[in-house]
C-alpha positions in Angstrom: 0.0 0.0 0.0 1.3 3.5 -0.9 -0.2 6.8 0.1 0.8 9.6 -2.2 -0.7 12.6 -4.1 -4.0 12.2 -2.1 -4.6 8.6 -3.3 -3.9 5.2 -1.8 -2.5 2.6 -4.2 -3.3 -1.1 -3.3 -2.4 -4.3 -5.2 -5.0 -7.0 -5.0 -5.8 -10.6 -6.2 -9.3 -12.1 -6.6 -10.0 -15.7 -7.7 -13.2 -17.8 -7.4 -14.8 -21.1 -8.4 -18.6 -21.2 -8.4 -21.6 -22.7 -10.2 -23.0 -20.5 -12.9 -25.9 -20.7 -15.4 -25.0 -23.5 -17.9 -21.8 -24.2 -16.1 -21.4 -26.4 -13.0 -17.8 -25.3 -12.4 -17.1 -21.7 -13.5 -13.8 -20.2 -12.5 -12.1 -16.8 -12.9 -9.4 -14.6 -11.6 -8.9 -10.8 -11.6 -5.5 -9.5 -10.6 -4.7 -5.8 -10.3 -3.6 -2.7 -8.6 -6.0 0.2 -7.9 -5.7 3.8 -6.7 -8.4 5.2 -4.4 -9.0 8.8 -3.5 -9.8 10.1 0.0 -13.4 8.9 -0.2 -12.2 5.4 -1.3 -13.6 6.0 -4.8 -11.4 4.3 -7.4 -9.3 6.7 -9.5 -7.6 4.2 -11.8 -7.1 0.4 -12.1 -4.6 -1.8 -13.9 -5.7 -5.4 -14.0 -5.5 -8.7 -15.9 -8.3 -11.3 -15.8 -9.5 -14.6 -17.3 -12.5 -16.8 -16.8 -13.7 -20.2 -18.0 -16.0 -23.2 -17.5 -14.8 -26.6 -16.7 -11.8 -28.0 -14.9 -10.3 -25.5 -12.4 -6.8 -24.4 -13.5 -4.1 -25.7 -11.2 -2.5 -22.2 -11.1 -5.7 -20.3 -10.3 -4.2 -18.9 -7.1 -0.6 -18.6 -8.2 -0.7 -16.2 -11.2 1.8 -13.3 -10.9 0.4 -10.5 -8.7 1.3 -6.8 -8.8 3.8 -5.6 -6.3 3.7 -2.5 -4.1 3.8 0.8 -6.0 6.4 3.6 -5.9 5.7 7.2 -7.0 8.2 8.7 -9.3 8.2 12.0 -11.3 5.5 11.0 -13.8 4.6 7.4 -13.0 3.5 4.8 -10.5 6.1 2.0 -10.7 5.0 -1.6 -9.9 6.1 -5.1 -10.6 4.1 -7.8 -12.3 5.5 -11.2 -12.9 8.9 -10.9 -14.6 8.4 -7.3 -15.5 8.4 -3.7 -14.2 5.5 -1.5 -15.3 5.2 2.3 -15.3 1.7 3.6 -15.0 1.2 7.3 -15.8 0.2 9.4 -12.7 -2.5 11.1 -14.8 -4.4 7.8 -15.3 -8.1 7.6 -14.8 -10.4 4.6 -15.2 -8.5 1.7 -16.7 -4.8 2.3 -16.8 -2.3 0.9 -19.3 1.5 1.0 -18.8 3.4 3.7 -20.6 6.4 1.4 -20.6 7.4 -2.1 -19.3 10.8 -3.7 -18.9 11.5 -7.4 -18.5 13.1 -8.2 -15.1 13.3 -11.8 -13.8 11.8 -12.0 -10.3 11.8 -8.3 -9.5 11.6 -7.5 -5.7 9.0 -4.7 -5.1 8.9 -1.9 -4.4 11.2 0.0 -6.7 13.0 3.1 -5.6 12.9 6.5 -7.3 16.5 7.8 -7.4 15.8 11.1 -8.9 13.3 12.8 -11.3 14.9 10.9 -14.1 15.8 7.4 -12.7 14.3 4.5 -10.9 15.8 1.2 -9.8 14.8 -2.3 -8.7 16.7 -5.4 -7.6 15.9 -8.9 -9.0 15.9 -12.2 -7.2 19.4 -13.0 -8.4 20.7 -9.9 -6.7 21.3 -7.6 -9.7 20.4 -3.9 -9.3 18.8 -2.4 -12.5 18.3 1.3 -13.1 15.9 2.7 -15.8 15.1 6.0 -17.2 12.0 7.2 -15.4 10.3 8.6 -18.5 10.9 6.0 -21.2 12.1 2.9 -19.3 15.4 2.8 -21.1 18.0 0.7 -19.1 20.7 3.0 -17.6 23.0 0.7 -15.6 23.2 -2.6 -13.7 25.2 -3.7 -10.7 25.6 -7.2 -9.3 25.7 -7.9 -5.6 26.8 -11.5 -5.8 24.0 -13.0 -3.8 20.3 -13.7 -3.9 17.9 -11.0 -2.9 14.6 -11.1 -1.0 14.4 -7.5 0.2 13.7 -4.4 -1.9 16.3 -1.6 -2.4 16.7 1.4 -0.2 18.0 4.7 -1.4 19.2 8.2 -0.5 19.8 11.0 -3.0 23.3 9.8 -3.6 23.3 6.0 -3.1 21.3 2.8 -3.6 21.6 0.1 -0.9 21.0 -3.6 -1.7 20.7 -6.4 0.8 21.5 -9.7 -0.7 22.5 -12.9 1.1 24.6 -11.8 4.1 25.9 -8.6 2.5 24.9 -5.0 2.0 26.1 -3.3 -1.1 26.1 0.4 -1.9 26.0 1.8 -5.4 26.1 5.4 -6.7 22.5 6.4 -7.5 23.6 8.1 -10.7 25.5 5.0 -11.9 29.2 4.9 -12.7 29.3 6.2 -16.3 29.2 2.6 -17.7 26.6 0.0 -18.4 27.8 -2.2 -15.5 28.8 -0.8 -12.1 30.5 -2.3 -9.1 29.5 -1.3 -5.6 31.1 1.7 -4.0 31.5 -0.4 -0.9 30.1 -3.6 0.6 29.8 -4.9 4.2 29.1 -8.2 5.9 25.8 -8.3 7.9 26.7 -11.1 10.2 23.8 -13.2 9.0 21.2 -13.3 6.2 19.3 -10.1 5.9 15.7 -10.5 4.9 14.5 -7.0 5.5 14.8 -3.8 3.6 17.4 -1.3 4.8 16.4 2.1 6.1 18.5 5.3 6.0 18.4 8.1 8.6 20.9 10.9 8.3 24.3 9.5 7.6 23.4 6.0 8.8 21.9 3.0 7.1 20.2 0.3 9.3 19.5 -3.3 8.5 17.5 -5.9 10.4 19.4 -9.2 10.5 18.0 -12.1 12.6 17.7 -10.7 16.1 20.0 -7.8 15.5 20.0 -4.3 14.0 23.2 -3.5 12.2 24.2 0.2 11.4 26.6 1.4 8.7 27.9 4.8 7.6 26.1 5.6 4.3 29.3 7.1 3.0 31.2 3.9 3.6 34.6 3.8 5.2 37.0 4.7 2.4 37.7 1.0 1.6 35.9 -1.6 -0.6 34.8 -3.6 2.5 33.5 -1.9 5.6 32.7 -2.9 9.1 29.5 -2.0 11.0 29.3 1.1 13.1 27.4 -0.8 15.7 25.2 -3.9 16.2 22.3 -3.9 18.6 20.4 -6.9 19.8 16.6 -6.7 19.7 16.2 -10.1 21.5 13.6 -11.4 19.0 13.6 -11.9 15.2 13.3 -8.7 13.2 10.1 -8.9 11.1 10.2 -5.6 9.1 12.5 -2.7 8.1 13.9 -0.6 11.0 12.0 2.7 10.8 13.5 6.0 11.7 10.8 8.2 13.3 11.9 11.6 14.8 14.7 10.9 17.3 13.9 7.2 17.5 14.5 4.0 15.5 11.6 1.6 15.7 12.3 -2.1 15.0 9.4 -4.5 14.6 10.1 -8.0 16.0 8.2 -11.2 16.6 7.5 -10.2 20.2 7.4 -6.4 20.4 8.5 -3.2 18.7 11.9 -2.3 20.0 13.0 1.4 20.1 16.4 3.0 20.1 17.3 6.7 20.6 19.2 7.9 17.5 22.4 10.0 17.9 21.8 13.8 17.9 24.2 14.2 14.9 
């Protein structure tokens, strides 16, 4: 779910099997993503659907769904199956993508790097940046590990959590089609949560710990953590900076830490 520009954007999945006139076993699915205004009236919808009569398809409940949306300069960016789709922000009614790009197992949501660039990480751990307006590929960067968490970004850097490593890339690329990380750091375990930036620090939930790194790196290719804090229980979501606090959801409670003053 994303709340932006006065609308709430929600992916959804509907499937059913039911008797119907002249059909004892009617089946259908409707998979989409919809924007609602403040009165919960639909503004636009992007959806795919199919229906039939007879044997229920074995994949009725496993068709590709839409991922969480990201607002960029002129688009809502989402994932659908092995693709990234850009839906114009001016859509009303039924919305069609202004561009799509094939990406194998993209991990939603994307990040908007600037007014002209967006990026996503795929399941294999490759970061891919695209032109926001036309979808033209800009650069890629390999992390060397599988990824289950979305990217995080600041104005200057993109942060990818893959396997047991965090990798930082320049948000504007490196002037070449393929980029190497500005720096990497071991997490001390497999990171399954999206990183979060606050000031000059990037935080990652890893197992029962929160690990903090300097967003600017350490002047070397491989960096060590600034600090590691135990939260007792397994982290279940991204650490969230809120004012002077860092909130960390866990299986048992929300743990809080006081952030440094500077």
